[in-house]
N, C-alpha and C positions, 0 to 999 in steps of 0.2 A: 264801940264802933261809932265813928262820927261820919255822918253823911250830909253833904251840902247839896241842896236842891235849889237850882237857879230858875227863876221864872222866865216866861216867854221872851226870847231874845230877838229883838226886831231889827233887822237889816244891819248896816255897817255900824251904826251908833251902838246898837245892842251888843254886837260882837266886841267892839272896842271896850265897852264898859265891862263886859265879862272878862276880857283879858286883864284889864287893869286891876279890878277888885279881887279876882281870884288869886292873883299873886299876893296881895296884901293879906287876905284871909288865911292863905296857906302859911304865911309867915307868922301869923298871930295865933293860929289854932291848928290842932292836929285834924287833918281831913283825910279820911280813908277812902272816900269814894265821892265822885262829883257827877251829879245828874243835871242836865240842862234841857229845858224844853226849847227845841230848835225849829219848830214848825213855821216861824216867821223870819227865819234867819236870812233867807234869800230875797232881799228887797221887800220883805214883809209877807211874802207868800211862798211857803214851802222851804225845802232844803235842797241846795245845789251841791255839786261836788266841791266847789270852792268853800262854801260855808261849812259843810261837814268837816272838811279837812282842817279849817281854821279852828273850829270849836274843839276838835280832838287835840290839835297841837297846843292850844291854849291850856288844856288840862281837863277837859271833860272826859269822863269814863263811859258815859252813856248819854244818848240823845233820845228824848221822847218827842212825840208829835201831837197831832190832834186833827181837827176838821180840815186844816189846810195841808194835810200830809201829801196830797197828790197835786198840789198847785204847780210844783216844779217837777217836770217829768224825769229829771235827772235822778230823783230819789229811787226810781225803779231799778236803775243800774247799780246804785249804791247798795240797795237792799240785797242784791245778789252777791255782793263781794264782802260784806262785813256783817258782824253780829252784834254791834254795839249801837244800833239804832232800832227802835221799836215803833210800831204803828198801833192805833187803838185796837184792843182785843175784840170789841163788839162791832167791828165792820163785818161785812159779809164774809163767811169763812173762806171763800175762794179768792178774796182780795189778796194781793201780794204782801209780803212783809212778815217779819218776826213779831210775834204777839207778846211773848214773855222773855225778859232777860233774866238769866240766872248766873250767879257767881258762887260756885261751890266753896271756894276758899272763905268767903265772907258769910256763907249760908244765907245768901241774899237773893230775893226775886223782886223784879220791878215790872209792873203792868200799867198800861195806859187804858183808861176807860173814857168813853165819850158820854156826856149827859144826853138825855132824850129831849128835855124841855127846850123849845125854841131852836133846836138843831135837827138837821135832817140825818138822824142817826138810824142806821138800818135795824139794829137790835138793841132793845132796852138793856141798860146796864144791870138791871135787876135779873133779867134772864141770864146774863153772863155770870153774875155773882152766884146765882143758884147752880149753874152748871159747874163752876169752879169748886163750889162746896161739895157737890156730888162726886167730883173727881178727887176730892181730898187735897186740893191744892193748898189750902191754908194750913194744913198740917205738915206739908213737905218741907217748908222753909221757915227757919226761925225768924228771919227778918224780911218783911215784905213792905215795899213802898208802892203806893197807888198814886199815879198822876191822874187826877180826875178833871178832865178837860170839859167844862160845862158852863152854861150860862146862868142857870137859876140857883140862887143861894140856898133856897129851901131844898132843892134836889141834892145839892152838895152836902148839906147837913144830914139829910135822910140817909145818904150812903155812908157818911162818916159814922153815924151812930149804928148803922146796920153792921159795919165792919169793925166797930170798936172791940178791941181785945183779940181780933183775928189777924190784924195787920199792924205794922209799926207806925205807919203814917198814911193819912189820906190828905193829899195836897192839891188844892184847887188851882187850876190854870185856866187860861182862855180870855178872861175879861181884862187883863193887863193892869188892873188897879189893885194895889195891895190892900187887903182888908185888915182891920184891927182886932180880929177875933181869934188869933192864934192861941191854941190851948191844948192841953193834954186831956183827952176824954176820960171818963171814969175808969175804964178798963185798960188804960195805958197807951191808947192810940193818939198820936199827934194829929191835929186837924187845923187847917186854915182854909177859909172860903176861897181866897185867891192870894197866891204868893206875890203877884205883881209881875212886872216886866223889867227887861233891860232895854234901854233905848233913849231917845231924846226926851229931855224933861219938858221942853216947850213944844208939846205936840198933843194930838188927840190919840191916845193909845199907841203912840209911836209913829203916827203919820202926820203929814203936813196939815196944819190947821186949815189952810185955805182950801185944800182939796176936799176935806170933810165938809166944810161949810158950803162949798159949791153943791155938793150932793144933796144936802139937806135943804138948802135955800131954793134950789131950782127943781128938785125932784128928778133931774136928768142923770143919766148914767155918767159917772165920773170915776176915773182911775185914782185910787188912793195911793198917793206917793209918800214913801217913808221920809221922815224928817231925819237928817243926818248931822245937824248942827249941835254943838254943845250948848248948854250943859247936858250931861248924860245922867241917867239914873240906873241904879243896880238894885234889884230886889231878889232876895233869896232867904233861905232858912237853913240853919245848921242844926242837925239833930244829933243828940247823944242817945244812942240806943244800947240797951242792955237786955239780953235774953228776949229779944223781940219787942220789948216795950220802950217807949221814948221816956227817958228820965229827965232830960233838960233840953232846952232849945234856945237858939239865938235868932232873932229876925233881923235881917239887914235891909235897910232902906237908905242907900248911900247916893251921894251926888258928886259928879265929877265936873268941875267948872272948866 
C-alpha cells in the first residue's frame, strides 16, 4: 500500500501547489490514499467549507488538523457532516470532532496528536498514547499513521521511538520547514521531524515576510497575512507500507515557478 502524506497546506498558494503536484505524483506513482494537513488552508488559519471542498476535490482522502483547528468556525459545521477530517486526539474529550479515522478496506487508522512542548495542549500526548495502548488500539489496525503536530524536535523524536514498531509512520507537522532526517526507525516505523508545507516559497512559513517582520520588529500585534504569489513549494512524503511496516519512502520537495 502506498500512502501520500502532504504537509501543512497554507492558504491559496498551498492549495494550488497541492492540486498541481498531486496530479503529477499520481501519474508517476501508485497512490492508494492521500492525507493532507489542512489546518492552515483557510487564509493560513483553520479549515473553511471552501478549502475543505477544494482539498477533497483535488484528491485528498483525509484532512488532518492541529492547533489551528478551531481558527475558522466553519469547521464545526463540517465536522457534523463528514467523516474524512480529524482533530487532535489529545484535545479535551468534550471538544467536537472525530479523533480517529479508520478505513476497514485498507486496514488503516490515522490519528492526530498535538505536542505538549511550547503549545497550549490540554492533554499530554504521552497520556493519550498510554490510553490507546491500554485500549488495544495499536493491535486493532495493521497500518497506522500518526500526524504529530508539534514544535519541539526532541519531543517528536521521543514519540517516534516510543511508537517504533507499533505504527507505520510518525510524521511531524506544524513548523512548516521540511527537515532532512527522514528515516525508517529500527522496528519499521517511518519518521520525519517535519514533512514541511505547501505554500509560497518566498515567505516566512507561508506568510508575507513584511507582516512577520512588522510583528518582530515592533512587538505590536500584527495580523499575519498569507503570501499568495509564486513560486510555490510542495512538501510531502510517499510511503510504501507492507504489513504495517514502512519498506520504502520518497520525500518530495518540489517548486512551482
